[in-house]
PDB file of N, CA, C and O in Angstrom:
ATOM      1  N   MET A   1     -33.376  69.304  67.597  1.00  0.00           N
ATOM      2  CA  MET A   1     -31.876  70.006  67.914  1.00  0.00           C
ATOM      3  C   MET A   1     -31.916  70.082  69.471  1.00  0.00           C
ATOM      4  O   MET A   1     -32.832  70.578  70.128  1.00  0.00           O
ATOM      5  N   THR A   2     -30.833  69.539  69.935  1.00  0.00           N
ATOM      6  CA  THR A   2     -30.696  69.557  71.515  1.00  0.00           C
ATOM      7  C   THR A   2     -29.789  70.666  71.818  1.00  0.00           C
ATOM      8  O   THR A   2     -28.797  70.781  71.097  1.00  0.00           O
ATOM      9  N   ARG A   3     -29.958  71.429  72.691  1.00  0.00           N
ATOM     10  CA  ARG A   3     -29.075  72.437  73.348  1.00  0.00           C
ATOM     11  C   ARG A   3     -28.045  71.956  74.239  1.00  0.00           C
ATOM     12  O   ARG A   3     -28.367  71.157  75.118  1.00  0.00           O
ATOM     13  N   ARG A   4     -26.913  72.317  74.133  1.00  0.00           N
ATOM     14  CA  ARG A   4     -25.969  71.974  75.164  1.00  0.00           C
ATOM     15  C   ARG A   4     -26.016  73.051  76.275  1.00  0.00           C
ATOM     16  O   ARG A   4     -26.050  74.259  76.039  1.00  0.00           O
ATOM     17  N   PRO A   5     -26.016  72.480  77.544  1.00  0.00           N
ATOM     18  CA  PRO A   5     -25.994  73.508  78.654  1.00  0.00           C
ATOM     19  C   PRO A   5     -24.810  74.452  78.671  1.00  0.00           C
ATOM     20  O   PRO A   5     -23.680  73.969  78.608  1.00  0.00           O
ATOM     21  N   THR A   6     -24.982  75.758  78.753  1.00  0.00           N
ATOM     22  CA  THR A   6     -23.862  76.624  78.855  1.00  0.00           C
ATOM     23  C   THR A   6     -23.428  76.979  80.346  1.00  0.00           C
ATOM     24  O   THR A   6     -24.222  76.956  81.286  1.00  0.00           O
ATOM     25  N   ALA A   7     -22.227  77.275  80.447  1.00  0.00           N
ATOM     26  CA  ALA A   7     -21.788  77.464  81.728  1.00  0.00           C
ATOM     27  C   ALA A   7     -22.229  78.965  82.184  1.00  0.00           C
ATOM     28  O   ALA A   7     -22.177  79.862  81.343  1.00  0.00           O
ATOM     29  N   PRO A   8     -22.604  79.205  83.332  1.00  0.00           N
ATOM     30  CA  PRO A   8     -23.011  80.645  83.582  1.00  0.00           C
ATOM     31  C   PRO A   8     -21.672  81.477  83.540  1.00  0.00           C
ATOM     32  O   PRO A   8     -20.557  81.034  83.815  1.00  0.00           O
ATOM     33  N   PRO A   9     -21.994  82.819  83.128  1.00  0.00           N
ATOM     34  CA  PRO A   9     -20.925  83.695  82.996  1.00  0.00           C
ATOM     35  C   PRO A   9     -20.297  83.952  84.397  1.00  0.00           C
ATOM     36  O   PRO A   9     -21.025  83.943  85.390  1.00  0.00           O
ATOM     37  N   GLY A  10     -19.034  84.167  84.491  1.00  0.00           N
ATOM     38  CA  GLY A  10     -18.370  84.262  85.690  1.00  0.00           C
ATOM     39  C   GLY A  10     -18.503  85.768  86.114  1.00  0.00           C
ATOM     40  O   GLY A  10     -19.370  86.479  85.605  1.00  0.00           O
ATOM     41  N   GLU A  11     -17.627  86.238  87.056  1.00  0.00           N
ATOM     42  CA  GLU A  11     -17.639  87.561  87.598  1.00  0.00           C
ATOM     43  C   GLU A  11     -16.467  88.416  86.847  1.00  0.00           C
ATOM     44  O   GLU A  11     -15.526  87.898  86.244  1.00  0.00           O
ATOM     45  N   GLU A  12     -16.664  89.640  86.973  1.00  0.00           N
ATOM     46  CA  GLU A  12     -15.695  90.663  86.314  1.00  0.00           C
ATOM     47  C   GLU A  12     -15.356  91.760  87.201  1.00  0.00           C
ATOM     48  O   GLU A  12     -16.232  92.216  87.936  1.00  0.00           O
ATOM     49  N   LEU A  13     -14.119  92.259  87.213  1.00  0.00           N
ATOM     50  CA  LEU A  13     -13.845  93.430  87.961  1.00  0.00           C
ATOM     51  C   LEU A  13     -14.226  94.621  87.078  1.00  0.00           C
ATOM     52  O   LEU A  13     -14.148  94.611  85.850  1.00  0.00           O
ATOM     53  N   VAL A  14     -14.644  95.646  87.823  1.00  0.00           N
ATOM     54  CA  VAL A  14     -15.013  96.778  87.157  1.00  0.00           C
ATOM     55  C   VAL A  14     -14.313  98.068  87.941  1.00  0.00           C
ATOM     56  O   VAL A  14     -14.455  98.218  89.155  1.00  0.00           O
ATOM     57  N   LEU A  15     -13.644  98.862  87.222  1.00  0.00           N
ATOM     58  CA  LEU A  15     -12.967 100.062  87.868  1.00  0.00           C
ATOM     59  C   LEU A  15     -13.627 101.351  87.474  1.00  0.00           C
ATOM     60  O   LEU A  15     -13.912 101.582  86.299  1.00  0.00           O
ATOM     61  N   ASP A  16     -13.874 102.203  88.468  1.00  0.00           N
ATOM     62  CA  ASP A  16     -14.205 103.548  88.025  1.00  0.00           C
ATOM     63  C   ASP A  16     -13.258 104.442  88.077  1.00  0.00           C
ATOM     64  O   ASP A  16     -13.035 105.033  89.133  1.00  0.00           O
ATOM     65  N   PRO A  17     -12.598 104.671  87.028  1.00  0.00           N
ATOM     66  CA  PRO A  17     -11.354 105.517  86.814  1.00  0.00           C
ATOM     67  C   PRO A  17     -11.466 106.876  87.404  1.00  0.00           C
ATOM     68  O   PRO A  17     -10.445 107.452  87.778  1.00  0.00           O
ATOM     69  N   ILE A  18     -12.747 107.480  87.523  1.00  0.00           N
ATOM     70  CA  ILE A  18     -12.740 108.883  87.991  1.00  0.00           C
ATOM     71  C   ILE A  18     -12.696 108.827  89.542  1.00  0.00           C
ATOM     72  O   ILE A  18     -12.148 109.719  90.190  1.00  0.00           O
ATOM     73  N   ALA A  19     -13.320 107.696  90.147  1.00  0.00           N
ATOM     74  CA  ALA A  19     -13.227 107.683  91.518  1.00  0.00           C
ATOM     75  C   ALA A  19     -11.896 107.093  92.115  1.00  0.00           C
ATOM     76  O   ALA A  19     -11.651 107.249  93.311  1.00  0.00           O
ATOM     77  N   CYS A  20     -11.069 106.442  91.313  1.00  0.00           N
ATOM     78  CA  CYS A  20      -9.829 105.837  91.636  1.00  0.00           C
ATOM     79  C   CYS A  20      -8.857 107.038  92.090  1.00  0.00           C
ATOM     80  O   CYS A  20      -8.711 108.023  91.367  1.00  0.00           O
ATOM     81  N   THR A  21      -8.284 106.921  93.175  1.00  0.00           N
ATOM     82  CA  THR A  21      -7.289 107.912  93.595  1.00  0.00           C
ATOM     83  C   THR A  21      -5.787 107.380  93.522  1.00  0.00           C
ATOM     84  O   THR A  21      -4.865 108.065  93.964  1.00  0.00           O
ATOM     85  N   GLY A  22      -5.607 106.288  93.019  1.00  0.00           N
ATOM     86  CA  GLY A  22      -4.392 105.518  92.918  1.00  0.00           C
ATOM     87  C   GLY A  22      -3.501 105.139  94.218  1.00  0.00           C
ATOM     88  O   GLY A  22      -2.280 105.282  94.278  1.00  0.00           O
ATOM     89  N   HIS A  23      -4.335 104.630  95.250  1.00  0.00           N
ATOM     90  CA  HIS A  23      -3.657 104.165  96.311  1.00  0.00           C
ATOM     91  C   HIS A  23      -2.837 102.848  96.045  1.00  0.00           C
ATOM     92  O   HIS A  23      -1.794 102.692  96.680  1.00  0.00           O
ATOM     93  N   GLY A  24      -3.245 101.891  95.145  1.00  0.00           N
ATOM     94  CA  GLY A  24      -2.388 100.822  94.765  1.00  0.00           C
ATOM     95  C   GLY A  24      -2.758  99.602  95.653  1.00  0.00           C
ATOM     96  O   GLY A  24      -2.238  98.504  95.455  1.00  0.00           O
ATOM     97  N   LEU A  25      -3.609  99.807  96.573  1.00  0.00           N
ATOM     98  CA  LEU A  25      -3.928  98.650  97.352  1.00  0.00           C
ATOM     99  C   LEU A  25      -4.471  97.361  96.733  1.00  0.00           C
ATOM    100  O   LEU A  25      -4.209  96.219  97.112  1.00  0.00           O
ATOM    101  N   CYS A  26      -5.313  97.740  95.666  1.00  0.00           N
ATOM    102  CA  CYS A  26      -5.934  96.732  94.886  1.00  0.00           C
ATOM    103  C   CYS A  26      -4.857  95.741  94.243  1.00  0.00           C
ATOM    104  O   CYS A  26      -4.958  94.514  94.273  1.00  0.00           O
ATOM    105  N   ALA A  27      -3.836  96.440  93.670  1.00  0.00           N
ATOM    106  CA  ALA A  27      -2.808  95.654  92.918  1.00  0.00           C
ATOM    107  C   ALA A  27      -1.966  94.749  93.805  1.00  0.00           C
ATOM    108  O   ALA A  27      -1.515  93.674  93.411  1.00  0.00           O
ATOM    109  N   GLU A  28      -1.758  95.304  95.173  1.00  0.00           N
ATOM    110  CA  GLU A  28      -1.176  94.476  96.145  1.00  0.00           C
ATOM    111  C   GLU A  28      -1.992  93.135  96.580  1.00  0.00           C
ATOM    112  O   GLU A  28      -1.483  92.043  96.831  1.00  0.00           O
ATOM    113  N   LEU A  29      -3.256  93.441  96.608  1.00  0.00           N
ATOM    114  CA  LEU A  29      -4.207  92.332  96.975  1.00  0.00           C
ATOM    115  C   LEU A  29      -4.534  91.230  95.922  1.00  0.00           C
ATOM    116  O   LEU A  29      -4.828  90.063  96.184  1.00  0.00           O
ATOM    117  N   LEU A  30      -4.425  91.836  94.602  1.00  0.00           N
ATOM    118  CA  LEU A  30      -4.807  90.868  93.555  1.00  0.00           C
ATOM    119  C   LEU A  30      -3.876  91.167  92.354  1.00  0.00           C
ATOM    120  O   LEU A  30      -4.297  91.697  91.326  1.00  0.00           O
ATOM    121  N   PRO A  31      -2.609  90.804  92.538  1.00  0.00           N
ATOM    122  CA  PRO A  31      -1.525  91.010  91.514  1.00  0.00           C
ATOM    123  C   PRO A  31      -1.844  90.126  90.153  1.00  0.00           C
ATOM    124  O   PRO A  31      -1.350  90.391  89.057  1.00  0.00           O
ATOM    125  N   GLU A  32      -2.681  89.118  90.388  1.00  0.00           N
ATOM    126  CA  GLU A  32      -2.907  88.238  89.293  1.00  0.00           C
ATOM    127  C   GLU A  32      -3.693  88.963  88.175  1.00  0.00           C
ATOM    128  O   GLU A  32      -3.565  88.625  86.998  1.00  0.00           O
ATOM    129  N   ARG A  33      -4.560  90.025  88.591  1.00  0.00           N
ATOM    130  CA  ARG A  33      -5.493  90.633  87.825  1.00  0.00           C
ATOM    131  C   ARG A  33      -5.299  92.216  87.692  1.00  0.00           C
ATOM    132  O   ARG A  33      -5.877  92.849  86.809  1.00  0.00           O
ATOM    133  N   ILE A  34      -4.526  92.757  88.540  1.00  0.00           N
ATOM    134  CA  ILE A  34      -4.306  94.171  88.557  1.00  0.00           C
ATOM    135  C   ILE A  34      -2.826  94.612  88.608  1.00  0.00           C
ATOM    136  O   ILE A  34      -2.133  94.136  89.506  1.00  0.00           O
ATOM    137  N   VAL A  35      -2.293  95.454  87.750  1.00  0.00           N
ATOM    138  CA  VAL A  35      -1.123  95.931  87.777  1.00  0.00           C
ATOM    139  C   VAL A  35      -1.287  97.521  87.709  1.00  0.00           C
ATOM    140  O   VAL A  35      -2.297  98.049  87.244  1.00  0.00           O
ATOM    141  N   LEU A  36      -0.225  98.214  88.204  1.00  0.00           N
ATOM    142  CA  LEU A  36      -0.220  99.624  88.192  1.00  0.00           C
ATOM    143  C   LEU A  36       0.574 100.245  87.185  1.00  0.00           C
ATOM    144  O   LEU A  36       1.701  99.824  86.925  1.00  0.00           O
ATOM    145  N   ASP A  37       0.022 101.293  86.558  1.00  0.00           N
ATOM    146  CA  ASP A  37       0.685 102.021  85.622  1.00  0.00           C
ATOM    147  C   ASP A  37       1.691 102.950  85.989  1.00  0.00           C
ATOM    148  O   ASP A  37       1.853 103.100  87.200  1.00  0.00           O
ATOM    149  N   ASP A  38       2.447 103.649  85.171  1.00  0.00           N
ATOM    150  CA  ASP A  38       3.389 104.441  85.713  1.00  0.00           C
ATOM    151  C   ASP A  38       3.254 105.475  86.583  1.00  0.00           C
ATOM    152  O   ASP A  38       4.228 105.954  87.163  1.00  0.00           O
ATOM    153  N   TRP A  39       1.999 105.917  86.751  1.00  0.00           N
ATOM    154  CA  TRP A  39       1.481 106.927  87.681  1.00  0.00           C
ATOM    155  C   TRP A  39       0.847 106.250  88.990  1.00  0.00           C
ATOM    156  O   TRP A  39       0.395 106.964  89.885  1.00  0.00           O
ATOM    157  N   GLY A  40       0.830 105.001  89.065  1.00  0.00           N
ATOM    158  CA  GLY A  40       0.292 104.350  90.190  1.00  0.00           C
ATOM    159  C   GLY A  40      -1.167 103.986  90.118  1.00  0.00           C
ATOM    160  O   GLY A  40      -1.758 103.647  91.143  1.00  0.00           O
ATOM    161  N   TYR A  41      -1.813 104.044  88.877  1.00  0.00           N
ATOM    162  CA  TYR A  41      -3.226 103.841  88.775  1.00  0.00           C
ATOM    163  C   TYR A  41      -3.420 102.451  88.164  1.00  0.00           C
ATOM    164  O   TYR A  41      -2.678 102.030  87.276  1.00  0.00           O
ATOM    165  N   PRO A  42      -4.477 101.732  88.687  1.00  0.00           N
ATOM    166  CA  PRO A  42      -4.564 100.267  88.174  1.00  0.00           C
ATOM    167  C   PRO A  42      -4.998 100.015  86.804  1.00  0.00           C
ATOM    168  O   PRO A  42      -5.892 100.721  86.337  1.00  0.00           O
ATOM    169  N   MET A  43      -4.494  99.135  86.143  1.00  0.00           N
ATOM    170  CA  MET A  43      -4.839  98.538  85.032  1.00  0.00           C
ATOM    171  C   MET A  43      -5.296  97.140  85.277  1.00  0.00           C
ATOM    172  O   MET A  43      -4.501  96.310  85.718  1.00  0.00           O
ATOM    173  N   ILE A  44      -6.591  96.822  85.002  1.00  0.00           N
ATOM    174  CA  ILE A  44      -7.135  95.507  85.282  1.00  0.00           C
ATOM    175  C   ILE A  44      -7.477  94.606  84.164  1.00  0.00           C
ATOM    176  O   ILE A  44      -7.865  95.051  83.084  1.00  0.00           O
ATOM    177  N   ASP A  45      -7.344  93.405  84.395  1.00  0.00           N
ATOM    178  CA  ASP A  45      -7.820  92.167  83.694  1.00  0.00           C
ATOM    179  C   ASP A  45      -9.121  91.950  84.292  1.00  0.00           C
ATOM    180  O   ASP A  45      -9.167  91.469  85.424  1.00  0.00           O
ATOM    181  N   PRO A  46     -10.254  92.265  83.629  1.00  0.00           N
ATOM    182  CA  PRO A  46     -11.649  92.117  84.402  1.00  0.00           C
ATOM    183  C   PRO A  46     -12.114  90.660  84.651  1.00  0.00           C
ATOM    184  O   PRO A  46     -12.962  90.412  85.508  1.00  0.00           O
ATOM    185  N   GLN A  47     -11.543  89.701  83.884  1.00  0.00           N
ATOM    186  CA  GLN A  47     -12.128  88.244  84.078  1.00  0.00           C
ATOM    187  C   GLN A  47     -11.550  87.770  85.383  1.00  0.00           C
ATOM    188  O   GLN A  47     -10.338  87.759  85.601  1.00  0.00           O
ATOM    189  N   VAL A  48     -12.503  87.364  86.278  1.00  0.00           N
ATOM    190  CA  VAL A  48     -12.148  86.855  87.629  1.00  0.00           C
ATOM    191  C   VAL A  48     -12.630  85.253  87.517  1.00  0.00           C
ATOM    192  O   VAL A  48     -13.807  84.893  87.486  1.00  0.00           O
ATOM    193  N   PRO A  49     -11.543  84.432  87.467  1.00  0.00           N
ATOM    194  CA  PRO A  49     -11.857  82.964  87.622  1.00  0.00           C
ATOM    195  C   PRO A  49     -12.292  82.732  89.002  1.00  0.00           C
ATOM    196  O   PRO A  49     -11.953  83.459  89.936  1.00  0.00           O
ATOM    197  N   ALA A  50     -13.141  81.581  89.127  1.00  0.00           N
ATOM    198  CA  ALA A  50     -13.481  81.194  90.579  1.00  0.00           C
ATOM    199  C   ALA A  50     -12.366  81.168  91.591  1.00  0.00           C
ATOM    200  O   ALA A  50     -12.536  81.589  92.735  1.00  0.00           O
ATOM    201  N   SER A  51     -11.241  80.681  91.171  1.00  0.00           N
ATOM    202  CA  SER A  51     -10.105  80.344  92.124  1.00  0.00           C
ATOM    203  C   SER A  51      -9.662  81.718  92.784  1.00  0.00           C
ATOM    204  O   SER A  51      -9.133  81.709  93.895  1.00  0.00           O
ATOM    205  N   LEU A  52      -9.874  82.849  92.118  1.00  0.00           N
ATOM    206  CA  LEU A  52      -9.460  84.134  92.526  1.00  0.00           C
ATOM    207  C   LEU A  52     -10.505  84.989  93.104  1.00  0.00           C
ATOM    208  O   LEU A  52     -10.241  86.091  93.584  1.00  0.00           O
ATOM    209  N   ARG A  53     -11.724  84.479  93.061  1.00  0.00           N
ATOM    210  CA  ARG A  53     -12.937  85.285  93.679  1.00  0.00           C
ATOM    211  C   ARG A  53     -12.735  85.817  95.047  1.00  0.00           C
ATOM    212  O   ARG A  53     -13.166  86.949  95.267  1.00  0.00           O
ATOM    213  N   GLU A  54     -12.178  85.208  95.942  1.00  0.00           N
ATOM    214  CA  GLU A  54     -12.037  85.531  97.288  1.00  0.00           C
ATOM    215  C   GLU A  54     -11.006  86.779  97.411  1.00  0.00           C
ATOM    216  O   GLU A  54     -11.172  87.726  98.180  1.00  0.00           O
ATOM    217  N   HIS A  55      -9.919  86.617  96.527  1.00  0.00           N
ATOM    218  CA  HIS A  55      -8.973  87.617  96.498  1.00  0.00           C
ATOM    219  C   HIS A  55      -9.461  88.901  95.905  1.00  0.00           C
ATOM    220  O   HIS A  55      -9.054  89.986  96.320  1.00  0.00           O
ATOM    221  N   ALA A  56     -10.348  88.782  94.920  1.00  0.00           N
ATOM    222  CA  ALA A  56     -10.955  89.925  94.189  1.00  0.00           C
ATOM    223  C   ALA A  56     -11.916  90.545  95.113  1.00  0.00           C
ATOM    224  O   ALA A  56     -11.926  91.775  95.176  1.00  0.00           O
ATOM    225  N   LEU A  57     -12.727  89.858  95.842  1.00  0.00           N
ATOM    226  CA  LEU A  57     -13.584  90.369  96.929  1.00  0.00           C
ATOM    227  C   LEU A  57     -12.850  91.160  97.946  1.00  0.00           C
ATOM    228  O   LEU A  57     -13.352  92.216  98.333  1.00  0.00           O
ATOM    229  N   ARG A  58     -11.742  90.767  98.405  1.00  0.00           N
ATOM    230  CA  ARG A  58     -10.886  91.409  99.424  1.00  0.00           C
ATOM    231  C   ARG A  58     -10.369  92.697  98.753  1.00  0.00           C
ATOM    232  O   ARG A  58     -10.479  93.763  99.357  1.00  0.00           O
ATOM    233  N   ALA A  59      -9.769  92.639  97.438  1.00  0.00           N
ATOM    234  CA  ALA A  59      -9.413  93.932  96.953  1.00  0.00           C
ATOM    235  C   ALA A  59     -10.533  94.870  96.707  1.00  0.00           C
ATOM    236  O   ALA A  59     -10.294  96.077  96.728  1.00  0.00           O
ATOM    237  N   VAL A  60     -11.735  94.438  96.474  1.00  0.00           N
ATOM    238  CA  VAL A  60     -12.920  95.363  96.236  1.00  0.00           C
ATOM    239  C   VAL A  60     -13.257  96.029  97.655  1.00  0.00           C
ATOM    240  O   VAL A  60     -13.400  97.246  97.771  1.00  0.00           O
ATOM    241  N   LYS A  61     -13.361  95.231  98.606  1.00  0.00           N
ATOM    242  CA  LYS A  61     -13.624  95.798 100.006  1.00  0.00           C
ATOM    243  C   LYS A  61     -12.598  96.656 100.478  1.00  0.00           C
ATOM    244  O   LYS A  61     -12.890  97.612 101.197  1.00  0.00           O
ATOM    245  N   ALA A  62     -11.384  96.408 100.136  1.00  0.00           N
ATOM    246  CA  ALA A  62     -10.214  97.233 100.773  1.00  0.00           C
ATOM    247  C   ALA A  62      -9.981  98.541 100.065  1.00  0.00           C
ATOM    248  O   ALA A  62      -9.282  99.420 100.570  1.00  0.00           O
ATOM    249  N   CYS A  63     -10.582  98.670  98.866  1.00  0.00           N
ATOM    250  CA  CYS A  63     -10.339  99.926  98.185  1.00  0.00           C
ATOM    251  C   CYS A  63     -10.936 101.273  98.865  1.00  0.00           C
ATOM    252  O   CYS A  63     -12.142 101.485  98.984  1.00  0.00           O
ATOM    253  N   PRO A  64      -9.962 102.101  99.269  1.00  0.00           N
ATOM    254  CA  PRO A  64     -10.323 103.330 100.137  1.00  0.00           C
ATOM    255  C   PRO A  64     -11.156 104.236  99.295  1.00  0.00           C
ATOM    256  O   PRO A  64     -11.877 105.025  99.906  1.00  0.00           O
ATOM    257  N   ALA A  65     -11.177 104.253  97.930  1.00  0.00           N
ATOM    258  CA  ALA A  65     -11.912 105.232  97.160  1.00  0.00           C
ATOM    259  C   ALA A  65     -13.259 104.587  96.539  1.00  0.00           C
ATOM    260  O   ALA A  65     -13.987 105.182  95.745  1.00  0.00           O
ATOM    261  N   LEU A  66     -13.478 103.273  97.026  1.00  0.00           N
ATOM    262  CA  LEU A  66     -14.663 102.574  96.512  1.00  0.00           C
ATOM    263  C   LEU A  66     -14.783 102.641  94.937  1.00  0.00           C
ATOM    264  O   LEU A  66     -15.852 102.782  94.344  1.00  0.00           O
ATOM    265  N   ALA A  67     -13.560 102.524  94.346  1.00  0.00           N
ATOM    266  CA  ALA A  67     -13.525 102.564  92.842  1.00  0.00           C
ATOM    267  C   ALA A  67     -13.531 101.289  92.203  1.00  0.00           C
ATOM    268  O   ALA A  67     -13.558 101.248  90.973  1.00  0.00           O
ATOM    269  N   LEU A  68     -13.507 100.175  92.924  1.00  0.00           N
ATOM    270  CA  LEU A  68     -13.511  98.913  92.393  1.00  0.00           C
ATOM    271  C   LEU A  68     -14.694  98.083  92.751  1.00  0.00           C
ATOM    272  O   LEU A  68     -15.169  98.143  93.885  1.00  0.00           O
ATOM    273  N   ALA A  69     -15.197  97.294  91.810  1.00  0.00           N
ATOM    274  CA  ALA A  69     -16.561  96.487  92.068  1.00  0.00           C
ATOM    275  C   ALA A  69     -16.372  95.074  91.421  1.00  0.00           C
ATOM    276  O   ALA A  69     -15.521  94.884  90.552  1.00  0.00           O
ATOM    277  N   LEU A  70     -17.044  94.280  91.794  1.00  0.00           N
ATOM    278  CA  LEU A  70     -17.199  92.773  91.310  1.00  0.00           C
ATOM    279  C   LEU A  70     -18.558  92.743  90.877  1.00  0.00           C
ATOM    280  O   LEU A  70     -19.462  92.947  91.687  1.00  0.00           O
ATOM    281  N   ARG A  71     -18.790  92.502  89.648  1.00  0.00           N
ATOM    282  CA  ARG A  71     -20.248  92.108  89.093  1.00  0.00           C
ATOM    283  C   ARG A  71     -20.258  90.924  88.257  1.00  0.00           C
ATOM    284  O   ARG A  71     -19.214  90.419  87.844  1.00  0.00           O
ATOM    285  N   GLN A  72     -21.585  90.403  87.962  1.00  0.00           N
ATOM    286  CA  GLN A  72     -21.591  89.332  87.113  1.00  0.00           C
ATOM    287  C   GLN A  72     -21.318  89.728  85.662  1.00  0.00           C
ATOM    288  O   GLN A  72     -21.751  90.752  85.134  1.00  0.00           O
ATOM    289  N   ALA A  73     -20.526  88.772  85.058  1.00  0.00           N
ATOM    290  CA  ALA A  73     -20.118  89.059  83.717  1.00  0.00           C
ATOM    291  C   ALA A  73     -21.263  89.097  82.822  1.00  0.00           C
ATOM    292  O   ALA A  73     -22.227  88.386  83.103  1.00  0.00           O
ATOM    293  N   ARG A  74     -21.294  89.902  81.681  1.00  0.00           N
ATOM    294  CA  ARG A  74     -22.409  89.831  80.861  1.00  0.00           C
ATOM    295  C   ARG A  74     -22.198  88.665  79.883  1.00  0.00           C
ATOM    296  O   ARG A  74     -21.067  88.440  79.451  1.00  0.00           O
ATOM    297  N   ALA A  75     -23.256  87.914  79.519  1.00  0.00           N
ATOM    298  CA  ALA A  75     -23.178  86.709  78.851  1.00  0.00           C
ATOM    299  C   ALA A  75     -23.009  87.215  77.166  1.00  0.00           C
ATOM    300  O   ALA A  75     -23.477  88.278  76.759  1.00  0.00           O
ATOM    301  N   GLY A  76     -22.398  86.427  76.464  1.00  0.00           N
ATOM    302  CA  GLY A  76     -22.294  86.697  75.051  1.00  0.00           C
ATOM    303  C   GLY A  76     -21.353  87.640  74.735  1.00  0.00           C
ATOM    304  O   GLY A  76     -21.168  87.959  73.560  1.00  0.00           O
TER     305      GLY A  76
END
């Protein structure tokens, strides 16, 4: 039996909802993956395709509360 090579898992956005203070800057910088709820707090789509990686990094670095992170997605 031969194994097919699998693509490595991508990256994902992770939000710390306790640290988030609702500035909304992340949604401005990455509207493709982050929208704000009625109270101004982010709701994220965690999957980050390679084409949006730089935008995701910019949003993570700009978060004034350090509540957003980018990490390797878990396989499986």
